[in-house]
N, C-alpha and C positions, 0 to 999 in steps of 0.2 A: 652311144658308147661311153662308158665311164672309165676315166683314166685315174690311176693312182700315182701320186708324186711322192717320192721318198726324199725328204730333205736329210741328207747324211751329214753328221756332225761329229765332233770329237767327244763331247760330253765331259761332265765333271761331277763329283759327288756334291750334293747340295749341302751336306753338313759334314763336320770333321769327325766322323766315327771311324775309329782306327781300322776295324776289319774291312769296312767299305773302302777306305782310302788305300789300304795295302792291296786289296784285290784289284782295284782300279789301276794302281801303278804297276802291279805285276802284269796285267794285260798289256799295258803300254810297252814295258820293257821286253816282254816276250814278242810283241809285234815287231820289234826292232832287234831281235836276237841275232840277226845276221851281221850286226856291227862287230860281233866278237866271234871267235871260233869256239864251237862246242862239240863234244864227242857225240852227243845224241840229243833227242828231244827232251829227255828227262833232265839232262845237264843244263840245257838252255832254260828250262822252266825253273830249276833250282836257282840258277844265277839271277833270273828275273825276279824271283821272290826275295833274294838277298838284297838286290838293288832297291826293291820296293820298301823293304823294312828300313833300309838306310835313309831313304828319301821321305818316308811317311811323316815323321815328327815335324819336319820343316813345313811340309805342305799343309798338315793339319793346323799348324799355327797360322799359316796364311789364311786359311778358311775362317778361323776364329777372328782374325783381324778384320776381315771384310764382312763378317756376319753371314758367311755362307755364299756359295757361288750362285749367281743369277743366270748362268748360261742356259740351263734346261728350260726354265720358264720363258726366257727370251726366245729360245729356239721354237717352243710351242707357239708363242705369239706370232712369230714369223710365218710358221706353217699355216695357222688359221687365217692370217691376213692374206697370204698368197691364194689360198682356196677361195676366199671371198672375192678377191680381185678377178680371178679367172672366171668365177661364176657370173660376175657382172659383165664379162665379155661373152657370155653365152656358152661357157665350157662346162661340161659335166665332169667334175673332178673331185677327188678326195685327196687329202694330204696327211702324211704321217712323218714324224721325226724318228730317225734311227741313229743311235749313238755308237761310235766305234768302241768306246771303252766304258760305257755306263748304260744303265737301263733308262729307257727302252733301247735295246740293242738294234743294230741293223737287221739281224735275223728276226727280232720281235716285230719290227715294222713290216718286213716282207711277209711274215706269217699273217699279220693283220690285214694286209692288202689282199692276200689270197682269200682269206675268209670273207672279205667284202666283195669278192667275185668281180674285181676290176677287169676290164678288157685290154688294158694297156698299162705299162709301167714306165715311169721316168725316174731315173736316178739323178739326183741333183746334190752333189757335195757343196756345202755352204762354205767353200774356200775360194775366194776370187783368184788367188795365185796358186796355180797347180803345183803340188809337191808330192813326192814319193810316199811319205808316211802319212799324208793327210788325204788328199784327193784320190790318188790312185789306190791306196790301201783301203779306203772306204768303199770304193766300187768293187774291189776284190772281195771284200767282206760280203757285199751283195751277191756277187757271183757264187760264192760258196753257199750262202744261205739258200739261194734258189736251186742250186744243184742238190743240196741235201733234202730239199722238199720235193724234188722231182718236178718242179714247176718251171715252165719256160714260156711265159707270156710274151706277146709282142712288146718290145722294150727299146728305149733309147736313153742314153746317158750323156751328161754334159760334164766336161772337166773344166779347163781354164776359161774364165769369162771376164777377166779384168779389162779386156779390150772392148767391152760393150760401150757404145758411144756416149752413154750418159753416166757411166760409173765414175770416171775421173772428175767430171764437173760436179757430180753429186757430193763426192767426198771433199772436193775443194771448197764448195759452198759451205759445207759443215765446218771446215776449218776457219773460214772467214767469219762466220757467225760467232763462233767461239771466241776468236780473237777480239771481235768487237765487244762482246760481253765482258771480256777480261781487261779491256782497255789496252790491248797490246797491238803495236804496229809491226807486222811481219817484216816490213822493209826498213824499219827503223834501226838506228845504230844500236849496237849491243844486243840485238835479237837474232837468234838462229833457229831455223826450222829443222827439227830432228825427226826423221821418219824411222819408226821402230818396227822391224819385221820379225816374225817368228823365225828362229834359227833352225837349221837342219844340218845333219852330219855331212861332212864333205864327201864321204864315201858314196852317198847317193848321187851327188853332183858328178863325181868322177865316173860313175857308171852311166851317165848320160842324162840324168834328170835336169830339167831346165829351170828349176825353181829360182835359182840365183839370177838367171837371165831375166826372168819375168819380174822379179822384185826390182831390179835395176831399171828395167824399162818403165815400170809403173811409177817409180820414184821420179824419173825424169819427166814423165807426163804430168804428174801431180804438181811438181815444182813449177813446171811451165804454166800450168793453169793458175797457179798462185803468184806468178811473176817473181819467183824466188830463184836467184842465180846460183846459190851455193848451198843446196840442201845437204844435210848430214844424214847418212844411212848407218844404222846400227842394228845388230841382231840380238834377239832375246834367246840366248843359247842356254842349254841345260847340261852342265858339266858333271853328270852322274858317273860317267866313265872317263877317267882321266886320260886314257889312251886313245879316245875317239876325238878326232879333229872336227870342229864345227865351223860354220860360216863366221867370217870376220868383217868388221870389228864387232866386239861385244858392245851393246848399246851403252853400258856403263862407261867403258873406255872412251867411246865416241863423245859422250856428253862431258865427262870430267876433264877432257883434254882441250875443250873449247876455250878460246879467248873471247868471252861474251859476258853479258850481264844477266841474260835470261834465255831460256829455251822454250820453244813450243813443240811438244811431242805429239805426233800423230801416229797411232798404232795401225799401220797400213795393212796388216795381215788379218785383222779381226773384224767380224761383223756382229759381235756380241761383247758385252762386258763379261769378264771372267777373272780368274785369279791372275792371269798374265797381264791384265790391264789394271785391275783394282789393287793388286798386291805388288807385283813386280815393278810396275811403273809408278803408281800413285804412292806407294810406301817406300820400297827399296831404292828405286832410282831417284825419287825425290830426296831421300836422305843423303844419297851420294852427291847429288847436284848441289844441295844446300851446303854440304861440307866444303864443296869446291867454290862456294860463293855465288851460286847461280840460282835465280828464280826458275821454277819449273811450272809450266802450264801444260796440262795434259788434255788433249782434245777428247771429249766423250765419243763413244761409238754409237752412231744413230741406227739402232738395230731394226727398227720397225717403222721408220718414216714412210709415208705413202709413196714418195718418189722411189725409195729402194724397193718396196714391194712391187710397184709397177715395173721396175727394172727386172726383177726376178720373173715376173709374169711374161715380159717380153722375151726373155731367154727361153722359157719353158714352152710357150705356146706353139712354136713351130714343131716341137718334138712330140706334141700330142697326137699328130696325125701322120707326119711324114717319116718313113723309114730312113730316108737320107735327106734331111733338111738342107736346103742350100742357103737360105737367107731369112733374116727377120728384120723387124723395124722397131725402133723405140717409140715412145709416146709422141715424139715430135716428128716422126716420119723418117728419121735417119736410119739408113740400112746398116746391117752388119751381116757378116758371112760366117757360115759354119764350115769347118773342114774336119777331115778324119783326124782323131787325136793321135799324136805321136808318142805321148807319155804312156798311154794305154792303148796300143794299136790293135783293138779288137773291133769286130763288126758291131755297129750300133753305138759306138762311142765317139762323141763329137766335141769340138772345142772351138774357140775363137782365135786360138794362137797359131794354128798351122796354116792359115791363109792370110794374105795381106788384106787388111780391112780397108774399106773405102775411106777417102778423105772425108772429114766432117762436112756434112751438107747442111745448108740452112734449113731451119724448121719449116715444114709445110703444113703443120696443123697447130 
């Protein structure tokens, strides 16, 4: 049996070409058109295009500043490494990347999987913290693509997975290594740890999405793993619609209000480098921090380290066979449990957030 794994991602234009950037932004705004009232689909599309035209020059400048977005090649690298890891475990798999707002799209990836005649499909959004406009929307894109093709293969999807037993320790170790390389003592006087999360409109939270809850839970766990008592949480919001309320506080406000000498910024929502890390944090936030008299040290995102790829393989492997997986184990033998997803309550959609996870067990391997 050959399984196809679709790594679902946000996507970014690799270069700052105006037409490409405007189309990309239009798709994003239209995907979130329900944040405003519109008379009909055409009005929503027109408004999305208007917002895209307004935002495009700034985003194009960000891409020029960072030399183009590395998100797409890093996503492809992850997919290839995941396939190799699972094949080493004796699994017959193919992997493809599908982007929500850029080519190759989710529909492109689904069509390629169908052409490859796979026997089973796994949808894996590469967002550790489950959100409405990211994780859930990506899987809804996959639903639509399969419906339009008239293809309904055996399938399992995974949503939130930040509770995997190795994920927090993996990211904590990356922070420690970075601080050592920078000569920064996280527990030293004058140093604060800032955890920067992707923002989301409050409307989605008011409607029941648990993204903010998951972010705060993860922040507590990561700070605990790093022995930091007073972590600072800030959100990378996008104020393209002045009337739309977003998560608070903005990371800029969180950083510039600190009584400190230096900050270590860990981008907790991201598993690739992209404009939101390379421009928003490394350029824009750094400028604001320095104006406030703060040194800023930004932790790089370790997108394809073997430990992370093993973690993804741990998550996916039970979904390759079981229609209702109950548990998995990480590379050290620590169990984790799957439950039915509450953010996308459909048959075949699972997560690690809807059940109480076992206490961390000592390694057995």
